N, C-alpha and C positions, 0 to 999 in steps of 0.2 A: 375530428371526432366531436369536439365541443359544439360545432355548428349543428350537427345532426341531433345532439342531445337537446339543444335549445329548440330545435324545430319540432320535435315530438311533444315537448312540454308546452310549446306555444300552441300547437294544434289542439291538444286536450283542453288547455285553459281557454282558448278561443271558443271551443264548442260549449263549455260550461257557461262562459260569459254571454254567449249568444242566447242560450236557453233562459238565463236569468233576465236578460234584457227583453227577450221576447215575452216572457211571462209578465213582466211589469207593464209592458206596452199593451199586451192583449187584455189583461184584467182591467186596464184603465179604459181602453178604447171599446171593448165589447162587453162591458159589465151588464148591460141590459139586453144583450142579444141572447137568442135561444141556445146558441152553441158556446155560451160563456163557460159552462162547467167543463166542456171538452177542452177548450183552450186553457182552462185553469189547471186541469189534472194531467194533461198530456206531457208538459215539460217535466213533471215529477217522474213519470215512467221513464222518459228518455234520459234524464240526468242520472237516475239510479242505474239504468242499464249501462250507460257510458262508464260510470264509476266501477261497475262490476267488470266490464271489459278491461279497464286499467289494472285491476287487481289480478285478473287472469293473465294479462301480459307480464306482470311482475312475477307471478307464480312460475311461468314457463322459463324465465331467465334468472331464477334464483336457485340457491342450494341450501341444504341443511334446515335449521329451525326457521330461518327467514322464509324459505319456500313454504313450510308448513303454516306459518303465520299468514302469509298472503293467501293461501288456499282457504283457511278458515274464514278470513274476511271476505273472500270472493263468494263463499257459500252464504255468508250473512247478507251480502248485497243482492244475491239471487233471491233470497227470501224477501228482502225489502222490496225488490222490483216486482215480485209476484204480489205483494201486499198493495203496492201502488197501482198495479194493473187491475187487481180486484176492486179496489176503491173506485177507479175510473169506471169500470163496468157497472158497478152497483149504483153509483151516483149519476152517471150520464145516461146509460142505456136502460137500466131497470128502474130508474127514478126512485130508488130506495135510500133510506138513511143508512150510510155505511158504518155507523157505530151504534152498537157493536155488530160485527159481521165477520165473514171469513177473511176479510182483509186484515183483521187484527191478528190472525194466526201468522201471516207473513211478517207483519211488523214486529210482533213479540218474539218470533224466532230469530229475527235479525240480531237482537241485543246479546244473547249468550254466545252466539258464534263470533260476533264482532269482539266481545270481551275476551273470548278464548284466543282469538288471533293476537290481540294485544299482549296477553300473558305469555304467548309463545315466543315473542321476540327475545333474542339473546341479549344479555346485559353483562357489563363488566363486574367481576366478583367484588363483593364488599366485605368489609370487616364486620365483626360482631356489633361494635358500637354503631356503625353506619346502618346496619340492618335494624337495630333497635330504634334509632332515630327515624328511619323510614316508616316503621310500623306506627310510631307515635304520630307522625305527620298524616298518615292515612287514617288513623283513628280520629284525629282532629277534624279532618275533612269530612269523614263519614258522619260524625256526630253533628257537625255544623250543618251538613246537608239534611240530615234527619230532622234537625230542629226547624229548619226552614220549611221542609215538607210537612212536618207536624203542625206548624202554626198556620200555614197558608193553604195547604192542599188536602191533606188526609182527612181532616174533620168534615169537609164538604163533599167527599166522594160518595157518601152513602146515598143511594137512590132506591126508588121503588123496585126497579128491575135488578134482581140479584146478579144476572149475567153482566149487566153494565157496570155494577159495582165491582164485581170480580175483575173484569177487564181493566177498569180504571186503576184499581189497586195494583194489578199486574204491571201496568205501564209505569206507575210510580216506582215499583221495585226494580223494573228493568232500567229505568233512568238512574236509580241508585247504583245498580251494577255498572252502568256506563261511567258513573262518577268514580267508582273504585278503579275501573280500568284507566280512566283519565289520570287519576292520581298515580297509578302504577307507572304509566309511561312518562308522567311528568317528573317523578322523583327518581326514575331509573338512571343509572350511569351508562351513557351511550358511547359508542364509537364515534369519532369525529365525523365519519362519512354519513352517519345516520342522524345527525343533528337536525338538518333541514326537513327530512321526511317526518321525523318525530314531531317537530314543531308544527308542521302543517296538519298532521293527524290530531294534535292537541287542539288546534284552532277549529278543525272540523267537528270534533267531538264536543267541544264547548258550545259551538253554534247549535248542534243538535240538541244538547241538554237544555240550553236556554230556550230554544224554540218549543221543545216539548213542554217545559214548565209554563211558558207563556200560553201555549194552547190550553193546558189543563186549567190554568187560572181563569182565562177568558171563558172557557166552557162553564166553570163554576159560577162565574159572574153573569153568564148568559150574554156575553158581548161578542163572542166569536162569530165571524161570518166567513164563509168560504170565499177565497180570492182576495183576502186581505194581505197587507204587507207582511204579516206574521208568516204567511206561507213561504215567502222568499227566504226565510231563515233556513228551511229544509233544503232548498235548492243550493244555497251557499254551503251548507254542510256537505251535501253530495259532491260539490265541486272541490272543496278542500280535501275531503277524504279521497277522492279519485286522483288528485294530483300527487299525493304522497307516495304511492308506489312507483310512479314514474321517476320521481326525484331519487328514490332508492336505487333503481336499476341504472339510471343514467345520472350520477351525481353532477350537479351544476358547479360551475367555477365561482360560486358566490363566496363571500367571506363567511366562515363558520359562525353559527349563533351559539351563545353559551346558555343552554337551557338550565344547567345546574345553578347558575347564579340567579335565574328567575325563580326556579322551583323552591329555593331556600325561603323566600318570603311569601310563597303562596298560602301556606297554612295560616299565617297571621292575617293576610288580606282576606282570605276566605272566612276566617272567624270574625273579623271586623264587619264584613258585609252581613254575615248571618246575624250578629248581635244588633246591628242597626235595623235590619228588617224586622227582627223579633220585637225590638223595643217600639218600633212604629206600630206594629200590629197590636201589641199589648196596651199601648197608650189609647188606641181606638176602642178597645173592648174592656169590659169589666169582668175579670175572671180571677181565679186563684193564681197567684204568682209563684206558688211553691214549686211547680214543675219547672217553671222558667229559671228560678233561682238554682234549683238542683242541676239543671242542664248546664247553666253558665258556670257553676262551681266546678262541675266535672271537667268542662272544657278548659277552665283556667288551671285545674290540677294537671291535666294532660300537657298544657303549655309549659307549666313549670318543669314537669318531667322532661319535656322535649328540650328545654333550655339546659337542664342539668346534663342530659345526654350529649347535647351539643358541646357543652363545656368540657365534658370528658373526652369527646372526640377531638376537640381542639387541643386538649392537653396531650393526648396521644400523638396528634399531628406535630405539636411543638417538640415532643420528645423524639419523634422520628426525624424531624428536621434537625434537631441538635445532633443526633447520632449521624445523620447524613452529612451535616456540616463537618463533624469530626472526621468522618471517612473521607470527605472531599479534601480536607486539610492534609490528612495523611497521604492521600493520593497525589495532591499537588506537591507535597514535599518530596514524595518518591519520584514524581515526574521531573521536578526540578533537579534532583540528584542525578537521575538518569540523563537529563538534558546536559547537565554539566559534565558528566562522564563521557557522553557521546561527543560533545564539543571538544573535550580534552583529547579524546582519541583521534577525532578528525583533525584537530590542530597539530597533533604529533605525526600525522600521516605524511609520508614522503611524497605521495602524489597529490596534485592539486585537486581540490573539491570545491565546486561552485554550485549553489542552489539559487534558482531564479523563479519568480512567480509567472503567471500567465502573461503578464505585460513585460516580461524579461527584466524586471527589477530585481536586483541582487538581494536575496534573503540571507545568505550565508556564504562566506568565503574563508577558507582556512589559510594558515600562514604559508604553507607550501604554494598555494595558488597565488598569493600576493607576491611571493618571491619569484615564481616562474613568470608571471604576467607583468612584473615590475609595477604593481599597483600600490599606490600609497593610500593610507587610510583616508577615506572621504573623497578620493579621486575617482574620476569616471573610468570606465573600462571600454576602450575603443580598440578593436582588432580588425585588421583587414588582411586580405589574402596577399601572398607574395606576388601573385599575378593580379594586378589591379582590375583586370577585366572580369574576373570570376567573383561570384559571391563566396565569401569565406566559408569553408567547411564547418567552421565553428558555429556560424549562424544556422547552417543547414542541420547540424546535429541537434541544436536547441529546437528548431522548427519541427523536426521529426519527433522529438520527445514530446512536444506539446500536442502532437497528433496521435500519440500513443505508441510510436515505434521506438525500437531500441537500436542504438548504434554501437558497434563493437570494434575496437582497434582500428580506428580511422586515422591515417596520418595526414597532417596538414602543416604547411609552412605559413606562419603568420608574421605580421609586422607590428610591433608595438614601439611607439616613439622612435620610428626610423630603424629599429633593430629587428632583424628577422631571425627566427629560430623555428625549430621543428617540434611539433606536439603530436602525441599519440592520444586520440580522443575516444572517450566512451560516454554515452548519454542514455538516460532512461527517464520515463515520465514520473512525475511526483504526484501521487494520488492521495485523496482524502479517505476517510473511513468508509464512505459510500462508494468508492471506486472512481469518483470523478477526477479528472486531471486538473490539478491546480498549479502546476509548474513543471520544472525540469531539473534534473540533477546531472551535472557534467563532471566527470573525473578525467584528468589528463596528466601526462608526464612530459617533461622536457627531454627529448631524445636527440638533441642537436649533437652531443658528443658521440652518441651511438651512430648517428647518420654520418658524421665525419669519419668515424672508424670504418663504417661500412663502405663509404666512398673510397677511403684509402685502401681497404682490403680489395675492393673491386679493381682499383688501379693496379695494385701489386699482383692481383690474380691475372689481370689482363697481361701485365708485363711478364709474369711467370709463364702464362700460356704461350705468349709470343716466344719466350726463350725456349720453352719445351719444343715448340714447333720448329724453331731454328735448330735446336740441338737434334731434333728428330730428322730434319732434313740433312743436317751435317752427318748424322750417323748413317742415314741412307746413302748419302754421297760417299762416305768413307767405306761403307759396305760394298758399294758399286766399284769404288776404287780398289778395294781389297780383292773383289772378284777379278777385276781386270789385272790387278797385280799378280795374283796367283796364276791366272791364265798366261800372262806375259812371261813370268818367271819360269813357269813350266815349259812354255814353248821355247824360250831362248836358252834355257839350260838343256833342253832335249837336243838342240842342234849340235853343240860340241860333243855330247855323248854319242850321238849317231856317227859323227866324224871319227871319234875315238874307236868305236866298235868297228867301223869300216876299215880303218887302217890297221887295227889288230888282225883283222882277217887277211889283209894284204901281207902283213908281217908274217903271219903263220905260213902263208903260201910261199913267200920268198924264202923263209927258212927251210921249208920242206923241199923246195926246188934247188936250194943251194945258191940262190942269187943274193949273196951277202952284200953286194954293192948297193942294193935297194933298201937294205935294213935300216941304214942310217937315215935315209929320207923318210921312211915310214915312222921311225921314232920321233923325228923332228916334227912331223905333222901331228902326231899324238901329243907331244909336249906342248905345241902351240894351242891345241884344243883344250888341254888341261889348264893352261894359263888363262885362256879366254873364260873358261868356266870359273876359275878362281876370281877373275875380275868381276864377273857377273854376280857371284856370291858375295864378294866384298861390297859391291855397290848395293846389293839387296839388303845386306845387313846394315849398311850405313843408313839407308833410307828408313829401315824399320826403327833404328835407334833415334832418329830425329823426332822430337816431341816427347820421347820417353826419358831420354838421358840428356839433360841440358844443364848448363851451368847457370847459377843465379844471374838474372839480367843486371846490367850496370849502365850508368850514364857514361857515354864515351863519344867523342867527336867522330863523326863518320870519316872525316879526312884522315884521322889517325889509323883507322882500320885499313883504308885504301893504301896509305903509305906502307903499312906492314906487309900487305899482300903483294904490292908491287916490288917491295924489297925481296920477298921470297921468290918471286917469279922473274927476277932480273934477267936470268939467262934466256928464258923463253921470249922476252920482250925486245931482244936485240933486233933492230931494224924497224921497230914499230913506234910510231909517234904516240905518246901518251899525253892526254890533256886532262888535268884534274882541276875542277872549280875550287875557288877559294872560299865561297860563302856557304858551304854546306853546314847544316845544323848538327847538334849532338843528338844521339839516339839512346834509347833505353833498351838494350838488347843483350843477347848472349854473344859476347865478342867473338868467341872462337867459331860459332856456327855462322855468323854473318861473314867472317873471314873466308870460311869454306865456300859459302854461297858466291861471294865476290870473285873468288879464285876460279870457280867453275864458269862464271859468266865471261871473265877475261880470257880463260882458256878456250872457250867456244869462239870468241871474237878472233883470237890468234889463229885458230884452226881455219875459220872461214874467210880470213883476209890473206891467207898464204899466197894466193895467186894474184893479189892486188899489187900494182906497182908501188904505191905509197900507202902501206897499211896505217890506219889511224884508229886509235881507241880513245873515246872521250867519256869521262866519268864526272857526273854533275848532279845538280839539284834544281827542280822546277817548282818554284813557290806556288804558281797558279794551280798545280795539281797536287802539291805537297808530296811530291814523289822524287825519288832518286832514279838515275838512269845510267846504263852502260851502252854507249853508242859506238858502232864501228862502220867502216865503209866497205864491208865485204860483199858477198854475193847476195845477201838479203834472204828473206823468206816470203814465199807466196802467202797472201792473207788467208787462203783456205787451210793452211797448215798452222796458223797461229795458236790454236788451242791444242792440236794434236802433238806438237813438239814437246809439251809438258808431260805427255804420257810416258810411263816407264818403258825403257828400251826402244822407244820409237825413234827411227832415223829416216829422214827424207831420202837421203842418198846412202844406200848400204855400202857403197864403195869407200866411203870416208871412214877413217879410223874412229874407234870409240865403241861404247856399249849402248849409247842412247839413254843412259840413266842420269846424266848431268843435270839437264833442265828439270827433270822430275825431282831431284834432290833440292835444287834451287827453290822450286815452288813450295816444297814441303817445309823448308826452313822459313820462308816468308810467311806462310800461313800459320805456322806454329807461333810466330811473333804477332799474329793478328793483322797482318798486312795482306796486300793483294799484289799480283804481278800480271803484266800483260806485255804484248809485243806490238811495236809500231814499225812496220816494214813493208816494202814491196820488193818483188823479185828483181835482183840486180842493182838495187839502190841502197844497199847497206841495211843494217838492222839496229833498232833501239829497243832494249829491254828495260821497261819501267817497273818500279816496285815501290811500295810504301812500307815504312817501318815506324814503330812507336817512337815518338820524339821524347827526349828527356824533359823533365819538368822545368828546367832552366831555359829550355827553348820553347816550351808550350804552356807556361804558367797561367796564361790568361784564359785557356780553354777549360771548361768544366769537365769533371770526370764522372763517368757513369758509376752508380753505386755497385754495378755488377762488372765493372771493368776488369777486376782481377780474375774473373772467370775466363777471360779470353786470352790471358797471358800464359 
């Protein structure tokens, strides 16, 4: 934008400078030529027209009173351009003296419209004292100007032609109006953006007033010649006046100029110049000095009043400054108290708070932040990510805040002095009163304990979910077993009932037919079926009691249980070789239930080694599997039946005695103790039943215990 501004101003300034330079060259090179007057007058028409265009350009791009001001001055420049054009036509083409003439109408109309435009410019409101001083300054300027005009110009204006006299006096009055407008814009309080346009207008108006007065004086003295250097003053005035609206519409990036400082001394300088000129004039002439003394006395009185008003204004300013200083002191005290309160609140906050500037330099850090970050007073703050390859989220939060973004609840693991811990980060930009970002505010909390609890909770949750899954699978397995159990019990109990019902029918027929010899046989079959049903029910009840009704577990050597069972089964074991290992460990079990289990296994081994020449049963311990075993050299079990034999009432060979509930009871007792059971056998090569049981602490003291182990017992 600044480049385009400078370009417009440069174009206008170059055009004016070209016209001035061309004017100087042409009036020098072609002074004796026939077309000298055309070359002399044409630059004035073009310069005035360019200035008018500049004011029209500013009018189209302004608003409010400034727009009205530029419009008034644009009209003034149109009148001035018409006057310059009329002057050129009269002097060049009609060969007439242009003074007085129609050209003077355009010139004289220029002044009131130009002054009106100056008066329309907005200004900063003033106090009563300032307005009074401004009025005194303008009075001093007007009286000084009138004094100069009265001494040098006005007495010599009277000519034989009354029209020429009237026009001459009108020009003097219009210049006086221009002086008033000049003083108004000079003493007015401007906005900072209007300083340069106003200053350039002041220079242009001053150049025009001085050139007008010089022209009038030379005309009086009879020394004015067309095409003299004096004419360049009007060109310079048009240039300066034309540049001012461009500077207003497109303010330059120049350093502001302080017109107020200059204007304060203008009345004194103006008065001094006026007095010097008057004294020079009066020294050269012999006249009554009464009017001069009265004028000077009046001006001096106005100056004294001005200074008195200035002193009053300064007194008011000092009073206002004193009150402002007191207000500032009260505000600073209040701000200091607010700052101390805020720092106290921030220092007592449990979360860490850190404030950095745009260069990441620490401006404030509270006690909680020092404690969390392990920062010592005066020490540097160096954080790095737990993963050394990543940029720390800490730095990213500050970077985002410096760009104007907000970070909320961002977790980061950082490392300080080799120690890692977890932080919960929040960050926001720090802004000044104008909304510019000057730093960042970071708040954070040490969530290491919370993270540890969350990790522990996740671990326990995972463990609990695993346990629930295991229990669910266990329940599903038990439900399936229950379904099989119900089906098996229903099926196996139905068989003896059908037998009983059948023989009851036979018994009824035998009694009806009188065949009493068969009655005894029918009753015996019925009795056997009832006994079979009783055994099935007994085994079923026994199986259902396992796991519900158990004695408290105790530490006991497994060899002691074996010895008790073998003693109870001594009669059944006649003719069977029994081998019992000596190095079996102690177990933590329900002693009675394990005895029942062992008795069932030995009873099965006796049953299936009955047709073996040298039956042998071995009871021992395998450390490599941490398992006990009961091994025999009987008929063995085909591998495809290894799992089925543990089903309730399942029998591979229905011709063998028994209900098929023994191994089901054995498996139930082992599982209730948290163990497992399996078979190692091939058909015709004997059978080995292996099972695990919980060992007692004196045998298993080196193994760690699950915190949930009691749930499996």
